[in-house]
C-alpha positions in Angstrom: -119.3 -323.2 -18.4 -116.7 -322.6 -21.2 -117.5 -323.9 -24.7 -115.0 -326.4 -26.0 -114.0 -326.1 -29.7 -112.6 -328.7 -32.1 -109.0 -327.8 -33.0 -107.8 -327.7 -36.6 -104.5 -326.9 -38.2 -103.8 -325.2 -41.6 -100.8 -323.9 -43.5 -101.2 -320.5 -45.1 -99.3 -318.2 -47.5 -97.9 -315.2 -45.7 -98.5 -312.6 -48.4 -102.1 -313.4 -49.4 -103.3 -315.2 -46.3 -104.7 -318.0 -48.5 -104.7 -321.5 -47.2 -102.2 -323.8 -48.8 -103.7 -326.8 -47.1 -107.3 -327.5 -46.1 -108.0 -327.4 -42.3 -107.0 -330.7 -40.7 -108.6 -331.8 -37.5 -106.1 -332.6 -34.7 -108.5 -334.7 -32.7 -108.2 -332.3 -29.7 -110.6 -329.8 -28.2 -109.7 -326.4 -26.7 -111.4 -324.0 -24.5 -113.0 -321.1 -26.4 -112.2 -318.7 -23.6 -108.5 -319.7 -23.7 -108.4 -319.6 -27.5 -109.9 -316.1 -27.6 -107.3 -314.9 -25.1 -104.5 -316.4 -27.3 -106.2 -314.9 -30.4 -106.0 -311.5 -28.7 -102.3 -312.0 -28.0 -101.4 -313.6 -31.4 -104.1 -313.3 -34.0 -101.8 -314.6 -36.8 -101.6 -318.0 -35.2 -104.8 -318.5 -33.2 -107.9 -317.9 -35.1 -111.6 -318.9 -34.9 -113.4 -320.2 -38.1 -117.0 -321.0 -38.6 -118.2 -324.1 -40.4 -121.6 -325.0 -41.5 -122.7 -328.2 -39.8 -121.4 -331.3 -41.5 -119.5 -329.2 -44.0 -115.9 -329.8 -44.9 -115.0 -326.3 -45.9 -115.5 -323.0 -43.9 -118.9 -321.3 -44.0 -119.0 -318.3 -46.3 -122.7 -317.3 -46.1 -125.5 -319.6 -45.4 -128.9 -318.2 -44.2 -131.1 -319.8 -41.6 -128.5 -322.4 -40.6 -126.5 -322.6 -37.4 -122.8 -322.3 -37.6 -120.2 -324.2 -35.6 -117.0 -322.5 -34.4 -113.7 -324.2 -34.5 -110.3 -323.2 -33.2 -107.7 -322.9 -36.0 -103.9 -322.9 -35.6 -102.3 -321.2 -38.6 -98.7 -322.1 -39.6 -97.3 -319.7 -42.2 -95.5 -321.1 -45.2 -92.3 -319.2 -44.4 -92.3 -320.7 -40.9 -92.0 -324.2 -42.3 -88.6 -323.2 -43.9 -87.0 -322.6 -40.5 
């Protein structure tokens, strides 16, 4: 059975890759298998991030805690101008 991931959106700066916005939940779930396939084809827009449980920001490094993967759609700042 395929794992379902919560879907988030973020806007990022093209040159640095830094997020301009915090990840916003879309209220949708997506198949991890499908998302990984899309990530393979377009890693700039389809990414996986790991959050610590109950955390608002992405996990950097937490020992002995489980992490939760989420699907992340990235929109690049320069794409908003078109």
